[in-house]
N, CA, C and O atoms as a Tripos MOL2 file, in Angstrom:
@<TRIPOS>MOLECULE
protein
  320   319    80     0     0
PROTEIN
NO_CHARGES

@<TRIPOS>ATOM
      1 N          61.7550  157.1820  153.4430 N.3       1 UNK1
      2 CA         60.4780  156.0780  153.0260 C.3       1 UNK1
      3 C          61.0760  154.8080  152.8910 C.2       1 UNK1
      4 O          62.1830  154.3960  152.5440 O.2       1 UNK1
      5 N          59.8320  154.2270  153.3340 N.am      2 UNK2
      6 CA         59.9080  152.8890  153.3930 C.3       2 UNK2
      7 C          59.5720  151.8310  152.2270 C.2       2 UNK2
      8 O          58.4210  151.3980  152.1770 O.2       2 UNK2
      9 N          60.2860  151.5030  151.5210 N.am      3 UNK3
     10 CA         59.7640  150.1490  150.2780 C.3       3 UNK3
     11 C          59.8740  149.1810  150.8430 C.2       3 UNK3
     12 O          60.6150  148.8830  151.7800 O.2       3 UNK3
     13 N          59.0180  148.5320  150.2190 N.am      4 UNK4
     14 CA         58.6970  147.0440  150.0150 C.3       4 UNK4
     15 C          58.7420  146.5820  148.7800 C.2       4 UNK4
     16 O          58.3420  147.2570  147.8320 O.2       4 UNK4
     17 N          59.3410  145.1190  148.6240 N.am      5 UNK5
     18 CA         60.1720  144.5940  147.9970 C.3       5 UNK5
     19 C          59.0250  143.0450  147.5400 C.2       5 UNK5
     20 O          59.4190  141.9330  147.8920 O.2       5 UNK5
     21 N          58.2400  143.1240  147.0920 N.am      6 UNK6
     22 CA         57.0950  141.8400  146.7180 C.3       6 UNK6
     23 C          57.8550  140.6360  145.7310 C.2       6 UNK6
     24 O          58.2060  140.7930  144.5620 O.2       6 UNK6
     25 N          57.9560  139.7520  146.3240 N.am      7 UNK7
     26 CA         58.0400  138.4240  145.3640 C.3       7 UNK7
     27 C          57.7670  138.1870  144.1480 C.2       7 UNK7
     28 O          56.6090  137.8470  143.9040 O.2       7 UNK7
     29 N          58.4340  138.2600  143.3810 N.am      8 UNK8
     30 CA         57.8920  138.0020  141.9600 C.3       8 UNK8
     31 C          57.2320  136.4350  141.9280 C.2       8 UNK8
     32 O          57.8150  135.3970  142.2420 O.2       8 UNK8
     33 N          55.6790  136.6050  141.3970 N.am      9 UNK9
     34 CA         55.2640  135.5850  141.3560 C.3       9 UNK9
     35 C          55.3110  134.8520  139.7030 C.2       9 UNK9
     36 O          54.9750  135.6640  138.8410 O.2       9 UNK9
     37 N          55.5090  134.0950  139.4130 N.am     10 UNK10
     38 CA         55.2770  133.7930  137.9300 C.3      10 UNK10
     39 C          53.5880  132.9180  137.5780 C.2      10 UNK10
     40 O          53.1090  132.0610  138.3210 O.2      10 UNK10
     41 N          52.9520  133.4150  136.3030 N.am     11 UNK11
     42 CA         51.6290  133.6790  136.1830 C.3      11 UNK11
     43 C          51.2750  132.3220  135.4300 C.2      11 UNK11
     44 O          51.9710  131.9150  134.4990 O.2      11 UNK11
     45 N          50.3830  131.7870  135.7950 N.am     12 UNK12
     46 CA         50.3120  130.3770  135.1200 C.3      12 UNK12
     47 C          50.1130  130.2090  133.6380 C.2      12 UNK12
     48 O          49.6200  131.2240  133.1460 O.2      12 UNK12
     49 N          50.3470  129.2190  132.7500 N.am     13 UNK13
     50 CA         49.8320  129.6940  131.4450 C.3      13 UNK13
     51 C          48.8130  129.5940  131.5640 C.2      13 UNK13
     52 O          48.3120  130.7010  131.7610 O.2      13 UNK13
     53 N          47.9220  128.6090  131.5590 N.am     14 UNK14
     54 CA         46.3960  128.8030  132.0620 C.3      14 UNK14
     55 C          45.7760  130.2710  131.8520 C.2      14 UNK14
     56 O          45.0000  130.7460  131.0230 O.2      14 UNK14
     57 N          46.5450  130.8410  133.1070 N.am     15 UNK15
     58 CA         46.1740  132.5270  133.3540 C.3      15 UNK15
     59 C          46.4600  133.6170  132.1020 C.2      15 UNK15
     60 O          45.7220  134.4770  131.6210 O.2      15 UNK15
     61 N          47.4710  133.3280  131.8630 N.am     16 UNK16
     62 CA         47.9010  133.8170  130.4910 C.3      16 UNK16
     63 C          47.6450  133.9870  129.3230 C.2      16 UNK16
     64 O          48.1360  134.7980  128.5370 O.2      16 UNK16
     65 N          46.2720  132.6440  129.0530 N.am     17 UNK17
     66 CA         45.5410  132.0660  127.9610 C.3      17 UNK17
     67 C          44.6730  132.8230  128.2730 C.2      17 UNK17
     68 O          44.4860  133.7410  127.4740 O.2      17 UNK17
     69 N          43.6120  132.7770  129.7670 N.am     18 UNK18
     70 CA         42.6430  133.1560  130.0820 C.3      18 UNK18
     71 C          42.4750  135.0030  129.7080 C.2      18 UNK18
     72 O          41.7480  135.5200  128.8590 O.2      18 UNK18
     73 N          43.3620  135.6340  130.6140 N.am     19 UNK19
     74 CA         43.6310  136.9810  129.7080 C.3      19 UNK19
     75 C          44.5690  137.1580  128.5150 C.2      19 UNK19
     76 O          45.2580  138.1740  128.6060 O.2      19 UNK19
     77 N          44.7310  136.5530  127.6140 N.am     20 UNK20
     78 CA         44.5800  136.4600  125.7670 C.3      20 UNK20
     79 C          43.8600  136.2180  125.1490 C.2      20 UNK20
     80 O          44.0940  136.1190  123.9450 O.2      20 UNK20
     81 N          42.1520  135.9210  125.8630 N.am     21 UNK21
     82 CA         41.5770  135.7960  125.0710 C.3      21 UNK21
     83 C          40.0930  136.3630  125.6940 C.2      21 UNK21
     84 O          39.0140  135.8230  125.9360 O.2      21 UNK21
     85 N          40.8190  138.2250  125.8630 N.am     22 UNK22
     86 CA         40.0290  138.8220  126.7200 C.3      22 UNK22
     87 C          40.0650  139.8460  125.5130 C.2      22 UNK22
     88 O          39.0950  140.4650  125.0760 O.2      22 UNK22
     89 N          41.2830  139.9020  125.0880 N.am     23 UNK23
     90 CA         42.0630  140.7950  124.2800 C.3      23 UNK23
     91 C          41.6260  140.2200  122.6180 C.2      23 UNK23
     92 O          41.6470  139.0860  122.1390 O.2      23 UNK23
     93 N          41.2760  141.4270  122.0860 N.am     24 UNK24
     94 CA         40.5350  141.1390  120.1020 C.3      24 UNK24
     95 C          41.9640  140.5930  119.4220 C.2      24 UNK24
     96 O          43.0960  141.0100  119.6650 O.2      24 UNK24
     97 N          41.6080  139.6520  118.6000 N.am     25 UNK25
     98 CA         42.9200  139.0720  118.1720 C.3      25 UNK25
     99 C          43.8150  140.6970  116.9620 C.2      25 UNK25
    100 O          45.0430  140.7430  116.8900 O.2      25 UNK25
    101 N          43.2300  141.4090  116.4630 N.am     26 UNK26
    102 CA         43.6550  142.6630  116.2320 C.3      26 UNK26
    103 C          44.1910  143.0640  116.9420 C.2      26 UNK26
    104 O          45.3760  142.7800  116.7700 O.2      26 UNK26
    105 N          44.0270  143.6560  117.7900 N.am     27 UNK27
    106 CA         45.1010  144.2110  119.0100 C.3      27 UNK27
    107 C          46.0920  143.4940  119.5070 C.2      27 UNK27
    108 O          47.1310  143.9650  119.9710 O.2      27 UNK27
    109 N          45.6150  141.5510  119.3740 N.am     28 UNK28
    110 CA         47.3130  141.2640  119.6070 C.3      28 UNK28
    111 C          47.5970  141.6030  118.4890 C.2      28 UNK28
    112 O          48.1360  142.7010  118.6320 O.2      28 UNK28
    113 N          47.5710  141.2910  117.1720 N.am     29 UNK29
    114 CA         48.6610  141.6590  116.3500 C.3      29 UNK29
    115 C          48.8190  143.1050  115.9900 C.2      29 UNK29
    116 O          49.6180  143.4160  115.1060 O.2      29 UNK29
    117 N          48.2620  143.8130  116.4830 N.am     30 UNK30
    118 CA         48.4650  145.1270  116.4900 C.3      30 UNK30
    119 C          50.1440  145.3290  117.6770 C.2      30 UNK30
    120 O          51.0810  146.1220  117.5790 O.2      30 UNK30
    121 N          49.9520  144.5510  118.3850 N.am     31 UNK31
    122 CA         50.6340  144.7620  119.5850 C.3      31 UNK31
    123 C          52.6210  144.0960  119.0010 C.2      31 UNK31
    124 O          53.8260  144.3450  119.0410 O.2      31 UNK31
    125 N          51.5870  143.1780  118.5420 N.am     32 UNK32
    126 CA         53.0200  142.3550  117.7300 C.3      32 UNK32
    127 C          53.9810  143.3540  116.8180 C.2      32 UNK32
    128 O          55.1580  143.6710  116.9910 O.2      32 UNK32
    129 N          53.0830  143.7120  115.8300 N.am     33 UNK33
    130 CA         53.2680  144.7390  115.0390 C.3      33 UNK33
    131 C          54.5130  145.8340  115.6550 C.2      33 UNK33
    132 O          55.7370  145.8600  115.5330 O.2      33 UNK33
    133 N          53.4620  146.7400  116.4020 N.am     34 UNK34
    134 CA         54.0800  147.8280  116.7870 C.3      34 UNK34
    135 C          55.4380  147.1920  117.9990 C.2      34 UNK34
    136 O          55.9180  148.1570  118.5930 O.2      34 UNK34
    137 N          55.9820  146.0580  118.3630 N.am     35 UNK35
    138 CA         56.7240  146.5020  119.0590 C.3      35 UNK35
    139 C          58.2070  145.5060  117.7200 C.2      35 UNK35
    140 O          59.4090  145.6460  117.9470 O.2      35 UNK35
    141 N          57.7700  144.7750  116.6950 N.am     36 UNK36
    142 CA         58.9450  144.7470  115.8600 C.3      36 UNK36
    143 C          59.2770  145.9070  115.1690 C.2      36 UNK36
    144 O          60.4550  146.1150  114.8770 O.2      36 UNK36
    145 N          58.3020  146.7760  114.8350 N.am     37 UNK37
    146 CA         58.4880  147.9230  113.9510 C.3      37 UNK37
    147 C          59.1080  149.0890  114.9170 C.2      37 UNK37
    148 O          59.6560  150.0610  114.3960 O.2      37 UNK37
    149 N          59.0090  148.9700  116.3130 N.am     38 UNK38
    150 CA         59.8040  149.9000  117.1270 C.3      38 UNK38
    151 C          61.0570  149.3810  117.3480 C.2      38 UNK38
    152 O          61.8970  150.1450  117.8250 O.2      38 UNK38
    153 N          61.4750  147.8330  117.0150 N.am     39 UNK39
    154 CA         62.9480  147.6020  117.4040 C.3      39 UNK39
    155 C          63.5470  147.9710  115.8910 C.2      39 UNK39
    156 O          64.5660  148.6330  115.6920 O.2      39 UNK39
    157 N          62.6830  147.3920  114.8730 N.am     40 UNK40
    158 CA         63.3960  148.0330  113.1980 C.3      40 UNK40
    159 C          63.4650  149.6280  113.3980 C.2      40 UNK40
    160 O          64.5310  150.0890  112.9910 O.2      40 UNK40
    161 N          62.7720  150.3660  113.8120 N.am     41 UNK41
    162 CA         63.4740  151.6340  114.1990 C.3      41 UNK41
    163 C          64.1770  151.6910  114.9120 C.2      41 UNK41
    164 O          64.5700  152.8570  114.8500 O.2      41 UNK41
    165 N          64.8570  151.0530  115.8820 N.am     42 UNK42
    166 CA         66.0670  151.3280  116.2310 C.3      42 UNK42
    167 C          67.4630  151.0480  115.8180 C.2      42 UNK42
    168 O          68.5140  151.5950  116.1520 O.2      42 UNK42
    169 N          67.0760  149.4790  114.5310 N.am     43 UNK43
    170 CA         68.0390  149.5410  113.8640 C.3      43 UNK43
    171 C          68.3540  150.6640  112.3140 C.2      43 UNK43
    172 O          69.3930  150.4540  111.6880 O.2      43 UNK43
    173 N          67.7530  151.3680  112.0100 N.am     44 UNK44
    174 CA         67.5270  152.4280  111.4170 C.3      44 UNK44
    175 C          67.9240  153.5170  111.1030 C.2      44 UNK44
    176 O          67.5730  154.3550  110.2720 O.2      44 UNK44
    177 N          69.1050  153.4070  112.2340 N.am     45 UNK45
    178 CA         69.7210  155.1990  112.7620 C.3      45 UNK45
    179 C          70.4940  155.8550  111.5040 C.2      45 UNK45
    180 O          70.4060  157.0660  111.2990 O.2      45 UNK45
    181 N          71.3100  154.9440  110.6060 N.am     46 UNK46
    182 CA         72.4280  155.6750  109.9600 C.3      46 UNK46
    183 C          71.3630  156.3620  108.7100 C.2      46 UNK46
    184 O          70.3080  155.9350  108.2400 O.2      46 UNK46
    185 N          71.7840  157.0200  108.5600 N.am     47 UNK47
    186 CA         71.2510  158.0500  107.3950 C.3      47 UNK47
    187 C          70.8950  157.7150  105.8390 C.2      47 UNK47
    188 O          70.2340  158.3560  105.0220 O.2      47 UNK47
    189 N          71.6810  156.2890  105.7230 N.am     48 UNK48
    190 CA         71.3180  155.5720  104.2310 C.3      48 UNK48
    191 C          70.3950  154.8990  104.8450 C.2      48 UNK48
    192 O          70.0470  154.1050  103.9710 O.2      48 UNK48
    193 N          69.6100  154.6320  105.9860 N.am     49 UNK49
    194 CA         68.5540  153.6100  105.8490 C.3      49 UNK49
    195 C          67.2050  155.0350  106.3210 C.2      49 UNK49
    196 O          66.3270  154.5800  107.0540 O.2      49 UNK49
    197 N          67.0680  156.2390  106.0440 N.am     50 UNK50
    198 CA         66.0500  157.2980  106.2310 C.3      50 UNK50
    199 C          64.8920  156.7110  105.8850 C.2      50 UNK50
    200 O          63.8980  156.9340  106.5750 O.2      50 UNK50
    201 N          64.8300  156.0300  104.9840 N.am     51 UNK51
    202 CA         63.6440  155.3020  104.2700 C.3      51 UNK51
    203 C          62.7930  154.1770  105.2890 C.2      51 UNK51
    204 O          61.6980  154.2510  105.8460 O.2      51 UNK51
    205 N          63.8030  153.1580  105.2470 N.am     52 UNK52
    206 CA         63.5120  151.7630  105.8330 C.3      52 UNK52
    207 C          62.6000  152.4930  107.1060 C.2      52 UNK52
    208 O          61.4400  152.1760  107.3720 O.2      52 UNK52
    209 N          63.4060  153.5470  107.8300 N.am     53 UNK53
    210 CA         63.2990  154.1350  108.9310 C.3      53 UNK53
    211 C          61.7580  154.6010  108.8620 C.2      53 UNK53
    212 O          60.9270  154.0420  109.5770 O.2      53 UNK53
    213 N          61.3770  155.7040  107.9270 N.am     54 UNK54
    214 CA         60.3190  156.1710  107.8670 C.3      54 UNK54
    215 C          58.7660  155.0610  107.4620 C.2      54 UNK54
    216 O          57.6960  155.4180  107.9560 O.2      54 UNK54
    217 N          58.7840  154.3270  106.9520 N.am     55 UNK55
    218 CA         58.4230  153.0340  106.6490 C.3      55 UNK55
    219 C          57.9700  152.6210  108.0420 C.2      55 UNK55
    220 O          56.7590  152.6600  108.2620 O.2      55 UNK55
    221 N          58.9170  152.1720  109.1550 N.am     56 UNK56
    222 CA         59.0060  151.4020  110.6500 C.3      56 UNK56
    223 C          58.0460  152.5890  111.2820 C.2      56 UNK56
    224 O          57.0880  152.2790  111.9900 O.2      56 UNK56
    225 N          58.2360  153.4280  111.1020 N.am     57 UNK57
    226 CA         57.9170  154.4750  112.1930 C.3      57 UNK57
    227 C          56.2960  154.7310  111.6250 C.2      57 UNK57
    228 O          55.4310  154.9770  112.4660 O.2      57 UNK57
    229 N          55.9420  154.6620  110.2010 N.am     58 UNK58
    230 CA         54.7620  154.7530  109.9640 C.3      58 UNK58
    231 C          53.6080  153.7290  109.9530 C.2      58 UNK58
    232 O          52.4340  154.0990  109.9240 O.2      58 UNK58
    233 N          54.0960  152.0010  109.9850 N.am     59 UNK59
    234 CA         53.9110  150.8880  110.4340 C.3      59 UNK59
    235 C          53.4160  151.3980  111.9720 C.2      59 UNK59
    236 O          52.2230  151.3420  112.2710 O.2      59 UNK59
    237 N          54.5850  151.9730  113.0620 N.am     60 UNK60
    238 CA         54.3160  151.7590  114.1550 C.3      60 UNK60
    239 C          53.3190  152.7830  114.5410 C.2      60 UNK60
    240 O          52.7020  152.7400  115.6060 O.2      60 UNK60
    241 N          53.1850  153.6710  113.6760 N.am     61 UNK61
    242 CA         51.9700  154.6020  114.2080 C.3      61 UNK61
    243 C          50.9240  154.4200  113.8840 C.2      61 UNK61
    244 O          50.0510  155.1140  114.4050 O.2      61 UNK61
    245 N          50.4320  153.1020  112.5760 N.am     62 UNK62
    246 CA         49.3520  152.5880  112.0090 C.3      62 UNK62
    247 C          48.8570  151.4760  113.6490 C.2      62 UNK62
    248 O          47.8170  151.2420  114.2640 O.2      62 UNK62
    249 N          50.0770  151.1470  113.7420 N.am     63 UNK63
    250 CA         49.4270  149.9650  115.2820 C.3      63 UNK63
    251 C          48.8190  150.1390  116.2750 C.2      63 UNK63
    252 O          47.9260  149.5950  116.9240 O.2      63 UNK63
    253 N          49.7760  151.4620  116.3220 N.am     64 UNK64
    254 CA         49.3940  152.7340  118.1920 C.3      64 UNK64
    255 C          47.9260  153.2000  117.8160 C.2      64 UNK64
    256 O          47.0640  153.3140  118.6870 O.2      64 UNK64
    257 N          47.6360  153.5120  116.2330 N.am     65 UNK65
    258 CA         46.3850  153.4860  116.1560 C.3      65 UNK65
    259 C          44.9040  152.6450  116.8790 C.2      65 UNK65
    260 O          43.9110  153.0580  117.4780 O.2      65 UNK65
    261 N          45.4090  151.2380  116.4320 N.am     66 UNK66
    262 CA         44.7240  150.6950  117.0910 C.3      66 UNK66
    263 C          44.2570  149.7040  118.5250 C.2      66 UNK66
    264 O          43.2040  149.2390  118.9600 O.2      66 UNK66
    265 N          46.1780  149.7040  119.0710 N.am     67 UNK67
    266 CA         46.3070  149.5630  119.7550 C.3      67 UNK67
    267 C          45.9520  151.1390  121.4320 C.2      67 UNK67
    268 O          45.8850  150.9380  122.6450 O.2      67 UNK67
    269 N          45.8550  152.1650  120.8300 N.am     68 UNK68
    270 CA         45.2510  152.9260  121.1970 C.3      68 UNK68
    271 C          43.4550  152.8680  121.5380 C.2      68 UNK68
    272 O          42.8180  153.3150  122.4920 O.2      68 UNK68
    273 N          43.1040  152.2630  120.5490 N.am     69 UNK69
    274 CA         41.7490  152.5220  120.6950 C.3      69 UNK69
    275 C          41.1340  151.4880  122.0670 C.2      69 UNK69
    276 O          40.0970  151.4360  122.7280 O.2      69 UNK69
    277 N          42.3940  150.7730  122.0230 N.am     70 UNK70
    278 CA         41.1240  149.3350  122.4980 C.3      70 UNK70
    279 C          41.5680  149.9490  124.0560 C.2      70 UNK70
    280 O          40.6110  149.9530  124.8290 O.2      70 UNK70
    281 N          43.0810  150.5560  124.7420 N.am     71 UNK71
    282 CA         43.4270  151.2080  126.0160 C.3      71 UNK71
    283 C          44.7690  151.7780  125.4830 C.2      71 UNK71
    284 O          45.8570  151.3190  125.1330 O.2      71 UNK71
    285 N          44.1280  153.0990  125.5970 N.am     72 UNK72
    286 CA         45.8090  154.0280  125.3150 C.3      72 UNK72
    287 C          46.8680  153.4630  126.4960 C.2      72 UNK72
    288 O          47.6030  154.4450  126.3890 O.2      72 UNK72
    289 N          47.3520  152.8770  127.2570 N.am     73 UNK73
    290 CA         48.3320  152.1110  128.1410 C.3      73 UNK73
    291 C          49.4610  151.3260  127.1640 C.2      73 UNK73
    292 O          50.6580  151.1620  127.4000 O.2      73 UNK73
    293 N          48.7420  150.9290  126.0780 N.am     74 UNK74
    294 CA         49.3000  149.6610  125.4320 C.3      74 UNK74
    295 C          50.2490  150.3170  124.1810 C.2      74 UNK74
    296 O          50.9460  149.6250  123.4380 O.2      74 UNK74
    297 N          50.1260  151.8480  124.1010 N.am     75 UNK75
    298 CA         50.7810  152.3720  122.9830 C.3      75 UNK75
    299 C          52.6170  151.9020  123.2580 C.2      75 UNK75
    300 O          53.3040  152.2260  124.2260 O.2      75 UNK75
    301 N          52.9490  151.2400  122.3120 N.am     76 UNK76
    302 CA         54.9150  151.3050  122.1640 C.3      76 UNK76
    303 C          55.3660  152.6850  121.4970 C.2      76 UNK76
    304 O          54.8760  153.4140  120.6340 O.2      76 UNK76
    305 N          56.3650  152.7130  122.1780 N.am     77 UNK77
    306 CA         57.0880  154.0270  121.6600 C.3      77 UNK77
    307 C          58.2460  153.3570  121.4610 C.2      77 UNK77
    308 O          58.6680  152.2770  121.8730 O.2      77 UNK77
    309 N          58.7140  154.2640  120.6980 N.am     78 UNK78
    310 CA         60.1480  153.7220  120.2640 C.3      78 UNK78
    311 C          61.3840  154.5840  120.8100 C.2      78 UNK78
    312 O          61.3840  155.7150  121.2970 O.2      78 UNK78
    313 N          62.3610  153.7550  120.5920 N.am     79 UNK79
    314 CA         63.4730  154.2480  121.3840 C.3      79 UNK79
    315 C          64.4970  155.3260  120.8830 C.2      79 UNK79
    316 O          65.3430  155.9080  121.5610 O.2      79 UNK79
    317 N          64.2160  155.4710  119.4550 N.am     80 UNK80
    318 CA         64.5190  156.7040  118.6350 C.3      80 UNK80
    319 C          64.1550  157.7820  118.8050 C.2      80 UNK80
    320 O          64.4990  158.6780  118.0350 O.2      80 UNK80
@<TRIPOS>BOND
     1     1     2 1
     2     2     3 1
     3     3     4 2
     4     3     5 am
     5     5     6 1
     6     6     7 1
     7     7     8 2
     8     7     9 am
     9     9    10 1
    10    10    11 1
    11    11    12 2
    12    11    13 am
    13    13    14 1
    14    14    15 1
    15    15    16 2
    16    15    17 am
    17    17    18 1
    18    18    19 1
    19    19    20 2
    20    19    21 am
    21    21    22 1
    22    22    23 1
    23    23    24 2
    24    23    25 am
    25    25    26 1
    26    26    27 1
    27    27    28 2
    28    27    29 am
    29    29    30 1
    30    30    31 1
    31    31    32 2
    32    31    33 am
    33    33    34 1
    34    34    35 1
    35    35    36 2
    36    35    37 am
    37    37    38 1
    38    38    39 1
    39    39    40 2
    40    39    41 am
    41    41    42 1
    42    42    43 1
    43    43    44 2
    44    43    45 am
    45    45    46 1
    46    46    47 1
    47    47    48 2
    48    47    49 am
    49    49    50 1
    50    50    51 1
    51    51    52 2
    52    51    53 am
    53    53    54 1
    54    54    55 1
    55    55    56 2
    56    55    57 am
    57    57    58 1
    58    58    59 1
    59    59    60 2
    60    59    61 am
    61    61    62 1
    62    62    63 1
    63    63    64 2
    64    63    65 am
    65    65    66 1
    66    66    67 1
    67    67    68 2
    68    67    69 am
    69    69    70 1
    70    70    71 1
    71    71    72 2
    72    71    73 am
    73    73    74 1
    74    74    75 1
    75    75    76 2
    76    75    77 am
    77    77    78 1
    78    78    79 1
    79    79    80 2
    80    79    81 am
    81    81    82 1
    82    82    83 1
    83    83    84 2
    84    83    85 am
    85    85    86 1
    86    86    87 1
    87    87    88 2
    88    87    89 am
    89    89    90 1
    90    90    91 1
    91    91    92 2
    92    91    93 am
    93    93    94 1
    94    94    95 1
    95    95    96 2
    96    95    97 am
    97    97    98 1
    98    98    99 1
    99    99   100 2
   100    99   101 am
   101   101   102 1
   102   102   103 1
   103   103   104 2
   104   103   105 am
   105   105   106 1
   106   106   107 1
   107   107   108 2
   108   107   109 am
   109   109   110 1
   110   110   111 1
   111   111   112 2
   112   111   113 am
   113   113   114 1
   114   114   115 1
   115   115   116 2
   116   115   117 am
   117   117   118 1
   118   118   119 1
   119   119   120 2
   120   119   121 am
   121   121   122 1
   122   122   123 1
   123   123   124 2
   124   123   125 am
   125   125   126 1
   126   126   127 1
   127   127   128 2
   128   127   129 am
   129   129   130 1
   130   130   131 1
   131   131   132 2
   132   131   133 am
   133   133   134 1
   134   134   135 1
   135   135   136 2
   136   135   137 am
   137   137   138 1
   138   138   139 1
   139   139   140 2
   140   139   141 am
   141   141   142 1
   142   142   143 1
   143   143   144 2
   144   143   145 am
   145   145   146 1
   146   146   147 1
   147   147   148 2
   148   147   149 am
   149   149   150 1
   150   150   151 1
   151   151   152 2
   152   151   153 am
   153   153   154 1
   154   154   155 1
   155   155   156 2
   156   155   157 am
   157   157   158 1
   158   158   159 1
   159   159   160 2
   160   159   161 am
   161   161   162 1
   162   162   163 1
   163   163   164 2
   164   163   165 am
   165   165   166 1
   166   166   167 1
   167   167   168 2
   168   167   169 am
   169   169   170 1
   170   170   171 1
   171   171   172 2
   172   171   173 am
   173   173   174 1
   174   174   175 1
   175   175   176 2
   176   175   177 am
   177   177   178 1
   178   178   179 1
   179   179   180 2
   180   179   181 am
   181   181   182 1
   182   182   183 1
   183   183   184 2
   184   183   185 am
   185   185   186 1
   186   186   187 1
   187   187   188 2
   188   187   189 am
   189   189   190 1
   190   190   191 1
   191   191   192 2
   192   191   193 am
   193   193   194 1
   194   194   195 1
   195   195   196 2
   196   195   197 am
   197   197   198 1
   198   198   199 1
   199   199   200 2
   200   199   201 am
   201   201   202 1
   202   202   203 1
   203   203   204 2
   204   203   205 am
   205   205   206 1
   206   206   207 1
   207   207   208 2
   208   207   209 am
   209   209   210 1
   210   210   211 1
   211   211   212 2
   212   211   213 am
   213   213   214 1
   214   214   215 1
   215   215   216 2
   216   215   217 am
   217   217   218 1
   218   218   219 1
   219   219   220 2
   220   219   221 am
   221   221   222 1
   222   222   223 1
   223   223   224 2
   224   223   225 am
   225   225   226 1
   226   226   227 1
   227   227   228 2
   228   227   229 am
   229   229   230 1
   230   230   231 1
   231   231   232 2
   232   231   233 am
   233   233   234 1
   234   234   235 1
   235   235   236 2
   236   235   237 am
   237   237   238 1
   238   238   239 1
   239   239   240 2
   240   239   241 am
   241   241   242 1
   242   242   243 1
   243   243   244 2
   244   243   245 am
   245   245   246 1
   246   246   247 1
   247   247   248 2
   248   247   249 am
   249   249   250 1
   250   250   251 1
   251   251   252 2
   252   251   253 am
   253   253   254 1
   254   254   255 1
   255   255   256 2
   256   255   257 am
   257   257   258 1
   258   258   259 1
   259   259   260 2
   260   259   261 am
   261   261   262 1
   262   262   263 1
   263   263   264 2
   264   263   265 am
   265   265   266 1
   266   266   267 1
   267   267   268 2
   268   267   269 am
   269   269   270 1
   270   270   271 1
   271   271   272 2
   272   271   273 am
   273   273   274 1
   274   274   275 1
   275   275   276 2
   276   275   277 am
   277   277   278 1
   278   278   279 1
   279   279   280 2
   280   279   281 am
   281   281   282 1
   282   282   283 1
   283   283   284 2
   284   283   285 am
   285   285   286 1
   286   286   287 1
   287   287   288 2
   288   287   289 am
   289   289   290 1
   290   290   291 1
   291   291   292 2
   292   291   293 am
   293   293   294 1
   294   294   295 1
   295   295   296 2
   296   295   297 am
   297   297   298 1
   298   298   299 1
   299   299   300 2
   300   299   301 am
   301   301   302 1
   302   302   303 1
   303   303   304 2
   304   303   305 am
   305   305   306 1
   306   306   307 1
   307   307   308 2
   308   307   309 am
   309   309   310 1
   310   310   311 1
   311   311   312 2
   312   311   313 am
   313   313   314 1
   314   314   315 1
   315   315   316 2
   316   315   317 am
   317   317   318 1
   318   318   319 1
   319   319   320 2
@<TRIPOS>SUBSTRUCTURE
     1 UNK1         2 RESIDUE 1 A UNK
     2 UNK2         6 RESIDUE 1 A UNK
     3 UNK3        10 RESIDUE 1 A UNK
     4 UNK4        14 RESIDUE 1 A UNK
     5 UNK5        18 RESIDUE 1 A UNK
     6 UNK6        22 RESIDUE 1 A UNK
     7 UNK7        26 RESIDUE 1 A UNK
     8 UNK8        30 RESIDUE 1 A UNK
     9 UNK9        34 RESIDUE 1 A UNK
    10 UNK10       38 RESIDUE 1 A UNK
    11 UNK11       42 RESIDUE 1 A UNK
    12 UNK12       46 RESIDUE 1 A UNK
    13 UNK13       50 RESIDUE 1 A UNK
    14 UNK14       54 RESIDUE 1 A UNK
    15 UNK15       58 RESIDUE 1 A UNK
    16 UNK16       62 RESIDUE 1 A UNK
    17 UNK17       66 RESIDUE 1 A UNK
    18 UNK18       70 RESIDUE 1 A UNK
    19 UNK19       74 RESIDUE 1 A UNK
    20 UNK20       78 RESIDUE 1 A UNK
    21 UNK21       82 RESIDUE 1 A UNK
    22 UNK22       86 RESIDUE 1 A UNK
    23 UNK23       90 RESIDUE 1 A UNK
    24 UNK24       94 RESIDUE 1 A UNK
    25 UNK25       98 RESIDUE 1 A UNK
    26 UNK26      102 RESIDUE 1 A UNK
    27 UNK27      106 RESIDUE 1 A UNK
    28 UNK28      110 RESIDUE 1 A UNK
    29 UNK29      114 RESIDUE 1 A UNK
    30 UNK30      118 RESIDUE 1 A UNK
    31 UNK31      122 RESIDUE 1 A UNK
    32 UNK32      126 RESIDUE 1 A UNK
    33 UNK33      130 RESIDUE 1 A UNK
    34 UNK34      134 RESIDUE 1 A UNK
    35 UNK35      138 RESIDUE 1 A UNK
    36 UNK36      142 RESIDUE 1 A UNK
    37 UNK37      146 RESIDUE 1 A UNK
    38 UNK38      150 RESIDUE 1 A UNK
    39 UNK39      154 RESIDUE 1 A UNK
    40 UNK40      158 RESIDUE 1 A UNK
    41 UNK41      162 RESIDUE 1 A UNK
    42 UNK42      166 RESIDUE 1 A UNK
    43 UNK43      170 RESIDUE 1 A UNK
    44 UNK44      174 RESIDUE 1 A UNK
    45 UNK45      178 RESIDUE 1 A UNK
    46 UNK46      182 RESIDUE 1 A UNK
    47 UNK47      186 RESIDUE 1 A UNK
    48 UNK48      190 RESIDUE 1 A UNK
    49 UNK49      194 RESIDUE 1 A UNK
    50 UNK50      198 RESIDUE 1 A UNK
    51 UNK51      202 RESIDUE 1 A UNK
    52 UNK52      206 RESIDUE 1 A UNK
    53 UNK53      210 RESIDUE 1 A UNK
    54 UNK54      214 RESIDUE 1 A UNK
    55 UNK55      218 RESIDUE 1 A UNK
    56 UNK56      222 RESIDUE 1 A UNK
    57 UNK57      226 RESIDUE 1 A UNK
    58 UNK58      230 RESIDUE 1 A UNK
    59 UNK59      234 RESIDUE 1 A UNK
    60 UNK60      238 RESIDUE 1 A UNK
    61 UNK61      242 RESIDUE 1 A UNK
    62 UNK62      246 RESIDUE 1 A UNK
    63 UNK63      250 RESIDUE 1 A UNK
    64 UNK64      254 RESIDUE 1 A UNK
    65 UNK65      258 RESIDUE 1 A UNK
    66 UNK66      262 RESIDUE 1 A UNK
    67 UNK67      266 RESIDUE 1 A UNK
    68 UNK68      270 RESIDUE 1 A UNK
    69 UNK69      274 RESIDUE 1 A UNK
    70 UNK70      278 RESIDUE 1 A UNK
    71 UNK71      282 RESIDUE 1 A UNK
    72 UNK72      286 RESIDUE 1 A UNK
    73 UNK73      290 RESIDUE 1 A UNK
    74 UNK74      294 RESIDUE 1 A UNK
    75 UNK75      298 RESIDUE 1 A UNK
    76 UNK76      302 RESIDUE 1 A UNK
    77 UNK77      306 RESIDUE 1 A UNK
    78 UNK78      310 RESIDUE 1 A UNK
    79 UNK79      314 RESIDUE 1 A UNK
    80 UNK80      318 RESIDUE 1 A UNK
């Protein structure tokens, strides 16, 4: 099987802004929250941080609900 590797093409800032304007503000905020909480879950692996991990997982689930309503492909999963 032959696979072709395409060169990576940078996206101009103006295009990124246009794409960002198509996404509602609450979805962008939920994406930032989900990514931050997924990172926080990975930091809270030790048993003494179980309560903090549960709060981070709850916030991640709340943010993922907003993302899933907009587009299910945007859901963020934690590495833990």
